C-alpha positions as CSV (number, residue, x, y, z in Angstrom):
1,M,24.8,7.0,187.6
2,A,28.1,8.6,186.5
3,L,31.1,7.8,184.4
4,V,34.2,6.7,186.2
5,P,37.6,5.6,184.9
6,G,37.8,1.9,184.2
7,K,40.6,-0.4,185.2
8,E,41.9,-0.8,181.6
9,G,42.0,3.0,181.0
10,G,38.6,3.2,179.4
11,D,35.6,5.0,180.8
12,E,32.9,3.0,182.4
13,E,29.5,3.7,183.8
14,Q,28.6,2.3,187.3
15,E,25.4,2.2,189.3
16,G,24.9,-0.1,192.2
17,G,27.8,-2.3,191.2
18,F,26.7,-2.6,187.5
19,T,29.4,-1.6,185.1
20,I,29.1,-0.6,181.4
21,D,32.1,0.1,179.2
22,I,31.0,3.1,177.2
23,K,33.0,1.8,174.2
24,S,30.2,-0.7,173.7
25,F,28.1,2.2,172.5
26,L,30.1,2.4,169.4
27,K,28.5,0.2,166.7
28,P,30.8,-2.1,164.6
29,G,32.5,0.1,162.1
30,E,31.1,3.3,163.5
31,K,33.5,6.3,163.6
32,S,33.7,8.3,166.8
33,Y,33.1,12.0,167.4
34,T,31.4,12.6,164.0
35,Q,28.9,15.4,163.2
36,R,26.1,12.9,163.8
37,C,27.2,13.0,167.5
38,R,26.9,16.8,167.7
39,L,24.2,18.4,169.8
40,F,22.7,21.8,169.8
41,V,21.8,23.1,173.3
42,G,19.5,26.1,173.4
43,N,18.0,28.4,176.1
44,L,21.2,28.4,178.1
45,P,21.7,30.9,181.0
46,T,23.8,33.8,179.8
47,D,26.2,33.4,182.7
48,I,27.0,29.7,182.1
49,T,30.7,28.8,182.0
50,E,32.4,26.3,179.9
51,E,33.0,24.1,182.9
52,D,29.4,24.2,183.9
53,F,28.4,23.3,180.3
54,K,30.7,20.4,180.1
55,R,29.6,19.2,183.6
56,L,26.1,18.8,182.2
57,F,27.4,16.1,179.8
58,E,30.2,14.6,181.9
59,R,28.3,11.4,182.5
60,Y,28.1,10.8,178.7
61,G,31.9,10.7,178.2
62,E,34.5,13.1,177.2
63,P,33.5,15.6,174.5
64,S,35.7,16.6,171.6
65,E,34.1,20.0,170.9
66,V,32.5,22.5,173.2
67,F,31.2,25.9,172.0
68,I,29.1,28.4,173.8
69,N,27.5,31.7,172.6
70,R,26.6,33.3,175.9
71,D,25.0,36.4,174.3
72,R,22.4,34.3,172.4
73,G,22.1,31.5,175.0
74,F,23.1,28.4,173.0
75,G,26.0,26.1,172.6
76,F,27.2,22.9,170.8
77,I,28.8,19.8,172.1
78,R,30.1,16.7,170.3
79,L,30.1,13.3,172.1
80,E,31.9,10.1,171.2
81,S,29.0,8.2,169.6
82,R,25.5,8.7,168.2
83,T,24.1,6.4,170.9
84,L,25.6,8.5,173.7
85,A,24.3,11.7,172.1
86,E,20.8,10.2,171.8
87,I,20.9,9.2,175.5
88,A,22.1,12.7,176.5
89,K,19.4,14.3,174.4
90,A,16.7,12.1,175.8
91,E,17.7,12.7,179.4
92,L,18.6,16.4,179.4
93,D,16.1,17.9,177.0
94,G,13.6,20.0,179.0
95,T,15.6,19.9,182.2
96,I,15.7,23.0,184.2
97,L,19.0,24.9,184.6
98,K,18.8,28.2,186.5
99,S,15.0,28.4,186.0
100,R,15.4,27.9,182.2
101,P,14.3,24.7,180.4
102,L,17.1,23.3,178.1
103,R,16.2,22.7,174.5
104,I,18.4,20.0,173.0
105,R,18.4,18.6,169.5
106,F,20.8,17.2,167.0
107,A,22.8,19.9,165.2
108,T,22.4,20.2,161.4
109,H,24.9,18.3,159.4
110,G,26.4,21.0,157.2
111,A,28.7,18.7,155.2
112,A,26.2,16.1,153.9
113,L,25.5,15.4,150.3
114,T,22.7,13.5,148.6
115,V,23.9,11.1,145.7
116,K,21.4,10.0,143.0
117,N,21.6,7.8,139.9
118,L,23.6,5.1,141.7
119,S,24.3,1.8,140.0
120,P,22.7,-1.3,141.8
121,V,26.2,-2.6,142.3
122,V,27.3,0.3,144.4
123,S,27.7,-0.6,148.1
124,N,28.2,1.6,151.2
125,E,32.0,0.8,151.1
126,L,32.3,1.7,147.4
127,L,30.4,4.9,147.9
128,E,32.7,5.9,150.8
129,Q,35.8,5.0,148.9
130,A,34.8,6.9,145.8
131,F,34.1,10.1,147.7
132,S,37.1,9.9,150.1
133,Q,39.2,11.4,147.3
134,F,37.7,14.7,148.2
135,G,38.4,14.5,151.9
136,P,37.6,12.5,155.1
137,V,34.2,10.8,154.9
138,E,32.4,10.1,158.2
139,R,29.6,8.0,156.8
140,A,28.3,6.8,153.4
141,V,25.1,4.9,153.0
142,V,23.3,3.5,150.0
143,V,19.5,3.8,150.6
144,V,17.6,0.5,150.2
145,D,13.8,-0.3,150.2
146,D,12.0,-2.5,152.6
147,R,13.4,-5.6,150.9
148,G,17.0,-4.5,150.9
149,R,17.1,-3.5,147.3
150,A,19.1,-0.5,146.2
151,T,17.0,2.6,145.3
152,G,19.6,4.3,143.3
153,K,20.0,7.0,146.0
154,G,22.4,7.5,148.9
155,F,24.2,10.1,151.0
156,V,27.7,11.0,152.0
157,E,28.6,12.8,155.2
158,F,32.0,14.5,155.2
159,A,33.9,15.5,158.3
160,A,34.1,19.1,157.2
161,K,32.5,21.5,154.7
162,P,35.4,22.1,152.3
163,P,35.6,18.6,151.0
164,A,31.8,18.5,150.6
165,R,32.0,21.7,148.5
166,K,34.8,20.2,146.5
167,A,32.8,17.1,145.8
168,L,29.7,19.1,144.8
169,E,31.8,21.3,142.5
170,R,33.6,18.3,140.9
171,C,30.4,16.4,140.2
172,S,28.5,19.5,138.9
173,D,31.3,20.4,136.4
174,G,31.7,16.9,135.0
175,A,30.7,13.3,135.0
176,F,31.7,11.4,138.1
177,L,31.6,7.6,137.6
178,L,31.7,5.1,140.4
179,T,31.8,2.0,138.2
180,T,32.8,1.1,134.6
181,T,29.2,1.6,133.6
182,P,28.7,5.1,132.0
183,R,26.3,6.2,134.7
184,P,27.4,9.5,136.2
185,V,26.0,10.2,139.7
186,V,24.0,13.3,140.6
187,V,25.2,15.1,143.7
188,E,23.1,17.7,145.6
189,P,23.3,19.3,149.1
190,M,21.3,17.2,151.5
191,E,18.0,18.7,152.6
192,Q,17.9,18.9,156.4
193,F,14.7,17.8,158.2
194,D,13.9,17.0,161.8
195,D,11.8,13.9,161.5
196,E,12.5,12.7,165.0
197,D,11.1,15.5,167.3
198,G,8.9,17.3,164.9
199,L,7.0,20.2,166.5
200,P,6.0,19.4,170.1
201,E,3.3,21.3,171.8
202,K,5.8,22.9,174.3
203,L,7.6,24.7,171.4
204,M,4.5,26.1,169.8
205,Q,4.2,29.8,169.7
206,K,1.0,30.7,171.5
207,T,-0.3,33.3,169.0
208,Q,-3.9,34.3,168.3
209,Q,-3.9,31.9,165.5
210,Y,-2.9,29.1,167.9
211,H,-5.9,29.8,170.2
212,N,-8.3,30.2,167.3
213,P,-7.2,27.8,164.5
214,L,-10.6,27.1,163.2
215,P,-13.2,29.1,161.1
216,E,-15.6,31.2,162.9
217,H,-18.4,28.7,163.0
218,L,-16.1,26.0,164.5
219,R,-14.1,28.0,167.0
220,L,-16.0,26.4,170.0
221,T,-14.0,23.2,169.4
222,K,-10.7,22.9,171.2
223,S,-9.3,19.8,169.5
224,Y,-10.6,18.2,166.3
225,S,-9.9,15.8,163.6
226,I,-11.4,15.3,160.1
227,I,-12.9,12.0,159.0
228,Q,-14.9,10.8,156.0
229,L,-17.9,8.6,156.2
230,P,-19.3,6.8,153.1
231,L,-22.5,8.2,151.7
232,D,-24.4,4.9,152.2
233,H,-23.8,5.4,156.0
234,Q,-25.4,8.8,155.7
235,Q,-28.1,7.7,153.2
236,A,-27.1,10.6,151.1
237,Q,-28.0,11.4,147.5
238,G,-25.9,12.8,144.7
239,V,-24.2,16.1,145.4
240,N,-23.8,18.8,142.7
241,H,-20.3,19.9,142.4
242,P,-19.5,23.6,141.9
243,H,-18.1,22.7,138.5
244,G,-21.4,21.3,137.4
245,K,-20.5,17.5,137.7
246,E,-22.6,15.2,139.8
247,F,-20.5,13.0,142.1
248,F,-20.9,10.8,145.2
249,P,-18.2,11.7,147.6
250,C,-17.7,10.9,151.2
251,I,-19.0,13.4,153.7
252,P,-16.2,15.0,155.7
253,L,-16.9,15.7,159.3
254,V,-15.1,17.6,162.0
255,I,-15.1,16.0,165.5
256,G,-14.1,18.1,168.4
257,Y,-14.8,18.9,172.1
258,W,-16.5,21.9,173.6
259,R,-14.3,24.1,175.7
260,E,-17.0,24.9,178.2
261,E,-17.9,21.1,178.6
262,P,-14.7,19.0,178.2
263,G,-15.5,15.6,176.9
264,T,-18.7,16.6,175.1
265,C,-18.4,15.6,171.4
266,V,-19.6,17.8,168.6
267,C,-19.9,17.0,164.9
268,T,-20.4,19.3,162.1
269,S,-20.3,19.0,158.2
270,L,-17.7,20.9,156.3
271,P,-19.0,22.7,153.2
272,F,-17.9,21.3,149.8
273,L,-15.3,23.5,148.1
């Protein structure tokens, strides 16, 4: 499946006669080539060329940014939409290129700000309009709860770092009001987390601690989980707490499997702290 020029001048994707206009991957109102569409590509061969790098992503449309650091074996590429970037990441992450598995994740957004103390009447559009005075805004979102009610928090993603710094300085030096209500917003740099991929097993560093993560008396277990069973299930009596108070807790257990006999379950009680 590859991208080919469409009849109307747009790019299309064809496979077995099925045609998809890649413009459909842009959501209504979504801006193209934003930092949300920027991918980090790690573990690249040191001899890779820019043409080879672009060829990896050619089926996902024309990129607007390509950067390669050959000495350190990584690069960045920016695609047209977030959806195309997600598809490229899902399909290419872990693929082998010259005997090296590629590591692909979304690049950190260095021009994003968290906005707090928002009035309930502030919408996404008003938030974007207010912060556009500092520079081009790629996306502005007011965070809501599970019932669609504003939480008083939001975030603004600028197209570049200078306007983000300008907005941060302006809001730190004085009161920045979005409505007629005397309610100045609080602006902070956005904390960056990877809550999509987390830490997969393939990226774990196989140190000594990895192979022996449990205390000495539990090191025979390869995998384990901690559960708590009510005392009435254990027919247990009151337990003396180290601080001298008697209480009736649940009994925590560790459940694991013997390395020598896979599939054999072992249970052991953890000592109370």
